[in-house]
N, C-alpha and C positions, 0 to 999 in steps of 0.2 A: 862677475857672476861666479859663484862657487863652482869648482870644476866638476863636482858630482851632478849638480843641477844642469850644467852645460852638457854633460855626457848623456843624461837622461833625455834632455831636449833633442839632442842629436839622434838618439835611438828612435824617438817617436817620429822623426822626420824621414826615416829610411823607408825604402820600398819593401824591404824584407827585414824580419826580425827573427833571431834565433833565441828561443825560449825553452828552458828546461822546466817541466812540470813535475812536482813531487807530491806523492800521496801516500799516507800511511793511515789505514782504516782502523775501525774498532776491533778487528781481528788481531791486529798487532803482529801479523806474521812477517812483515818486512816493509821496505820502502820501495814504491814504484817510481821509476825515473824515466821520463819521456822527453827526448830531445826533439823539438818541433820547429819547423820553419813556417813563419806566418807571412802572408801578404794580405793587405786590406783589413777591414774590420766589419762589424755588424753583419748584415745579410750577405755581404760580399766577401766574407772571410774565406781565405784559401789556406789550407793547412796541409802540411806534409809531415808525417811521423817518420823521422829519420832513423832514430834508434830508441830502443826500449829495453829496460831490464828491471827485474825485481831482485832486491838485495835482502836476503832473509835476515831476520834478527835472531841472535842467539837467545837461549832460554834465560840467560842472565839479564839481557836487556829487557825482555818481556817481563821478567819478575820485578825489575825496578819500576816499570810503568804500572804494573798491576798493583803496586802499593798505594797508588792514588786513583787508579782508574775506576770511574763510576761509583765512587764511595763518598758518602756525605761526611764522614769523619775520617780525617787523614792526619799524617804528620806534615805540618805546614812547611817545615824545613825541607822535607823531601820534595815537595812540589816546587819549592823555590830553586833548589839545585838541579832538579830535572829539566827545568825550562832551558837554561843555557847548555846543559849536557846534551839534550836532544838536538838543539840547534847545531852544536859542534859535530855530533854524530852524523846528522844529515849532510852537513857540509863536507865531512870527510868522504862520505859515500859518493857525493857529486865529484869530488876530486878524483877518486878512484875510477869512477865511471868515465870521466874525460880522459884520464891517463890511459885507460885500456883502449879507448878509441883513438888515441894520439891526437886529440883535439885540445889546443891550448885554451885556457880560460878566457883569453882575450877575444876569442871567436864567439863567445856566448854573451848575448845582450842582457838577458834577465833570467833569474830563477824565480819561479812561482811556487811557493811552498805552502801546502795546506797545514802542515804541522800534525801533531798527534792529539786527537781529541781525548781529553781525560774526564770531562763532565759536560753533559748536555742537559740544560734545564730551562726549557720553554715554560711559559706560564701554565700551559695545559698540564704540565707535570708538577711544577713546584707549588702552584695554587696560592702563592703569596700575593695578595691584592696590590700592595704598594710597589712591588718589584716588577721590572719588565722581563721580557724573554732574555735568556742568557745562555751562553755556551762558552766553553774554554778549550782552546787548543794550545799546546806548548811546543817548544822548538823555536827559540827566539830568533827572529829574522836578522837582528844585528850580528849575532854570533855566526849565523850561516853566511852572511855577506862578508864578514871579515875572514872567515875560514877559507872561503873560495875566491875572494877578490871580485865577486860578481854582484851587481845591484840586485837586491832581493825584494820581491813583493810577497807579503805573508798576511796571516790573520784576516783572511777574507770574510769570515762569517760575521764579524762584529758590525760591519756596515749594514748587512742584511737585518740584523737585530735592531740597530739604531733606526732603520727606516720602517720598522714595524713588522718585519718578518720574524721567523723563529730561528734563523740561522741555518736552516736546512729545509728541504734539500736544495743545494745550489746547482745541481746538475742541469736544472731547467734552462739556465742561461746558455751554457755551452751546447746543450742538446739542440736548442732552437737554432743557434748559429751554424752548427756543423751538420746536423742530421735531418733538418726539415727537407721535405720534398713535395712539390706541388702535385696534387692529385692522390697522394697516399697519406692516410691518417695513421700515424705511427705512435706506438706506445713503447717507450724505452724503459725496460724493466731492469733495475739494478738490484741484485740480491747479494749485498755484502753482509756485514753483521746485522744491519737493519735493512729491510727491503723498502724500496721506493720506486715510483714510476713517474715518467714525464709523458704527457700527452701533447703531441705535435699535430696540429690540424693541417690537412692537405691544402687548405686555403693560403697557408704561409702567414696567417694573421697572428702577430705576436700577442695580441690581446686575448687570443684563445688558448695560449699555452697554459698548461696546468701541471702542477707537480705536488706530490704528497708522499709521506711515509705511509706504509701499510701496516707495519708491525715487525716482528722478528724475521730475519732472513736466516743467517747461520749462527747468530750469537749464542743462542741457548744450546744448540747442538754442539758447537765448539767447546763451550764451557763444560758441558756434560762429559765430552770426550777427554778433556784435560783432567777433570776431577777423578773420573772412574777408570780411565784407560791410560792416562799420562801421555796422550797423543793430542796434537794440535787440532785435528779435525777427523771426521769419518771419511776416509778416502774412498771415493766412488760409492759411498753409502753402503759399504760392505757389511757393517754391523747392523744398520737400520733395516737393510733389505732382508735380514733374517728374522725380523720381528713383525708384529701385527699391530695395526692401529687400534688403540683402546678408545672407544667412543665416550666412555664416562670421563676419562681424563681430558679428552679433546674438548668436550662440552664445557668443562670448567675453565680450561685454558682460554677459551674464547669469550669468557664472560666479563673481562675487564672493561671498565668505562671507556677506555681509549678507543675501542672499536666502534662505539656509538657516537663519538664526537664528530662534528662536521669537518669536512675537508676545507682547506689543507691543514695538515697537522704533522708534527714530528715527534719522535720518541727516541729511545736509546736503551743501552744495557742497564741504565739506571732503573728501568722498570722491568724489562724482559731479561731476567737473569735466573740463576739456579734457585734463589729464594722464591721467585715467582712460581717456578716449576714445583718445588717441594710443597708450597702452600696449596697448589692445585691438586697435588697428589693426596694431601691430607683431606681436603674437602671432598674429593672423589673416591676416597678410600682405595687408592691404587698404589700405595707404597710398596706393595708386594710385586709389582711388575718387573719383568726382566729388563735389563739394559736395552736389549734389542727392541722390545716393545715400546719402551720410553722413547727411544730415538726414532722409531717409525712414526710414533704419534707426534713428535716434535716436527718431523718433516711434513706431516699432513697439516699441522697447525700453521706452519709458515705458508704452505701452498694454499690452504683455504682462505686465510686472511688476505693474501695477495689477490687471489681470484675474486673474492667478494668485493674488494676495493675497486678493482678494475671494472667489474660488472656494475657497481654502483655509479661510477662515472659514465662509462661508455654507453650503457643501455638507455640513458636519458638524452643522448646526443642525437639530434635530427640526422646528422651525417651517417650515424650507424643504422638508423631505421631505413634510410634511403639506400644505403649501399654497404652492408656488413662486410663484403669482400674487400672493401678499401682499407680495412683496418689490419695492421700487422704488428706483432709483438717482437721486439728485438731485445734479447737478454744479454746481460753482462754481470760481472761479479762472480764470486765463488760459488753461488748457488747454481749457476749453469753447469757446473761440473759435478753436481749432485744428481745422479740419474733418478733417484726416488722422488725428489722434489719436482723435477721436470716431468716425470711420469704423471704425478698427481695433477700438476698444472694443466697438462694436455687433456686429462680426463675432465677437469673442471671447466676448461675453456675450449671445448671441442671445435668451435666455429672460427677460432683464430689460427693463423699461421704463426708458428714459432721459429724465429731465426735468431741470429746473434749479431751484435754490432760489428763483428768481424766481416759480415757480409756487406757492411757499409764502408769498409775500407779502414776502420780503426779497430785494432784488437780490443776485445772486451776486457782483457786484463789491463790494458793500457788506458782505457777510456777515462777513468777519473783523473789520472795524472794529466792527460791531454786537456781535460776540461778546465783544470786550474791554470794551465798554460794559456788557455783561451781567455779566461777571466783577466789574466795579466795583460794580454794583448789588448783587450777591451779597455782596461784602465789606462793604457798608454795612448791608444789612437782611436778608440771608439766611444762606447758609453752613451750612444745616442738612440739605441733601440728603445721604443716605448712599449712596455709590457702592460700598459693600462694601470688602473688603480685597484686591481683586485688584491684581496688579502693573500699574502704568502709569496707574491712575485713583485716586489717593489722595483721600479726602474732606477737602479743605482749602479755605480761603478765601485768595485770592491778591491781591497788590497792596500796594506800599509807599506811604505817604502823604507828600506834600510840600505844605507850606503856603506861600501867597504871603506877601509882607511884611506 
């Protein structure tokens, strides 16, 4: 037997597994690294988050990614060289992370790497009849495995697409395994660049699990701050809080066909970007607005589309009609640090308790990295949870395997 195959088999037989989850989102602000200890799988999964860190990207790194990010026309050579370059970069970050903790690489069983999304193109967006749902993440797993000497699972989203999903959101799988609780209907709201939520039924029935994107989270706000203020984001919504929501602009922002399409659905910065904003300003005759007013309106845009999506799902559930108090919203992602978005959400959803995933024992900042570590654990020893046959949540095991030298 090949020694790498033998090692992988040995890891899958162990009572405990040490897995590092890696996540870099569409905000491109850095790489989240979560070292987790796993026992069991499926509904019996036990996870301990041992260490977590976010390693910020320099502006040079962000600029290199931006040359291909969410663009239909790119320099193909740039994409080609970025794939291994990002893999090596992420590998070096893992090495530095372990060195700081004085943990030898031999103690780590698996790296679970999401990679860096550069283009998301489900059929709902590309509209090309003969082509399937598609998404592309770079950061080659082979380079990461060789750089670290650790077996790596990566490129998780491709199996989801192959099985009929849109490649997102994948949080639904880890959310169900880690955060479900009998008797409490939970909505796990993640507000990254794009906002999405997972519904976890208090019955613990995997067939009732539901997840969808809702539209923009922070992506348009961050892009606006970068272009007009040369800042990565609006810290504590300081700029947006000085403005006023413009209803004319908000109305046009909400008129895209995406919002009328049925659940589940996914989207990305390929649609919700500065061009989308500028076109809406032209149509609403609001190009004169101050930056403060534009940012306040973008915050309201994110909040309203999130709230309306949650209401559209939850209000039709018999569990909600019978016991609205059994529903709680747990937030994560950069949006929970935006006080204006959170203020708007609480106004729009007054009957819901708003908490954070930190209250469930997992830092909201670490949540997505932990979720990909969970997907790797399932690929190794689980993969038996039946999520039914509903669109958007295929019952699949995800992750491609890369061996070190």
